[in-house]
Each structure stands twice: as structure tokens, then as C-alpha cells.
C-alpha positions as CSV (number, residue, x, y, z in Angstrom):
1,M,5.8,46.4,-55.5
2,T,9.1,45.2,-53.9
3,R,8.4,41.8,-55.4
4,A,8.0,43.3,-58.9
5,L,11.3,45.2,-58.5
6,A,13.0,42.0,-57.4
7,A,11.5,40.1,-60.3
8,I,12.8,42.8,-62.8
9,V,16.3,42.5,-61.3
10,L,16.3,38.7,-61.4
11,M,15.0,38.6,-65.0
12,L,17.6,41.1,-66.1
13,L,20.5,39.3,-64.4
14,S,19.4,35.8,-65.6
15,R,20.2,36.5,-69.2
16,P,23.8,37.2,-70.2
17,S,24.4,40.5,-71.9
18,I,25.6,40.5,-75.5
19,A,28.2,43.2,-76.0
20,A,27.3,44.0,-79.6
21,E,23.6,44.5,-78.8
22,Q,22.3,48.0,-79.0
23,R,21.5,49.6,-75.6
24,E,18.5,51.8,-74.9
25,R,18.5,54.6,-72.3
26,I,16.0,54.5,-69.5
27,P,13.7,57.6,-69.7
28,A,14.4,60.3,-67.1
29,A,10.9,59.7,-65.6
30,C,11.8,56.0,-65.0
31,R,15.1,56.5,-63.4
32,E,13.8,56.5,-59.8
33,L,12.3,53.0,-60.4
34,A,15.6,51.9,-62.1
35,N,17.6,53.2,-59.1
36,R,15.3,51.3,-56.7
37,A,15.8,48.1,-58.6
38,G,19.6,48.7,-59.0
39,L,19.4,48.8,-62.8
40,P,21.9,50.6,-65.0
41,L,20.7,53.6,-67.0
42,T,20.9,51.7,-70.3
43,L,19.3,48.3,-71.1
44,T,19.5,46.0,-74.1
45,H,16.4,45.8,-76.1
46,S,15.3,42.5,-74.7
47,E,15.9,43.8,-71.1
48,A,13.9,46.9,-71.9
49,V,11.0,44.7,-73.2
50,R,11.0,42.7,-70.0
51,A,11.2,45.8,-67.8
52,I,8.2,47.3,-69.6
53,A,6.2,44.2,-69.1
54,Y,7.0,44.3,-65.3
55,L,6.1,48.0,-65.3
56,R,2.6,47.1,-66.4
57,L,2.3,44.8,-63.4
58,M,3.5,47.3,-60.8
59,S,1.0,49.2,-58.6
60,A,-0.4,52.4,-59.9
61,K,-0.5,53.7,-56.3
62,D,3.2,54.6,-56.6
63,P,3.7,58.0,-58.1
64,A,7.0,56.9,-59.7
65,V,5.3,54.1,-61.5
66,L,2.7,56.6,-62.9
67,R,5.4,59.0,-64.0
68,C,7.3,56.2,-65.8
69,R,4.1,54.9,-67.4
70,R,3.3,58.4,-68.8
71,A,6.8,58.7,-70.1
72,M,6.6,55.3,-71.8
73,S,3.3,56.0,-73.4
74,G,4.8,59.0,-75.2
75,R,7.5,56.9,-76.9
């Protein structure tokens, strides 16, 4: 799981942020994962899409991943 978190951070940092782009709040159930990865509480749409893709790859053995997946399925 550490590799997946590191990959999320690298992908998010590799693309320069566009100031005018709308930012999306990370759901409360996903904040623990965001804190582990050192992510801000808001992401651009493209950053959020990448984070969701990596969330699908993360281990379901982690309770935080399960909580976040449940929160995302309700969106």
C-alpha cells in the first residue's frame, strides 16, 4: 500500500496545478488516506480522477481504503 500512496503523490506533484481550475473536496471518509499521502484536502478534477484510479488499486485489507471506497461509491 505504501507504493500506491507514493505513486499517488508522485502523480499529483508531476502535473502543475492550474489556478483557475475548480477544486474538489476530499470526502471525510478519505481524509485518513489523504493525510498518509500528504495530500491537501482539495484536489483539481484531474488530480481527483487519478487519486480515484489509485484507490481502486489499493489493498482492501486496509479499513481506511474500505471506508473511502464506500464514500466514493455514494457520490
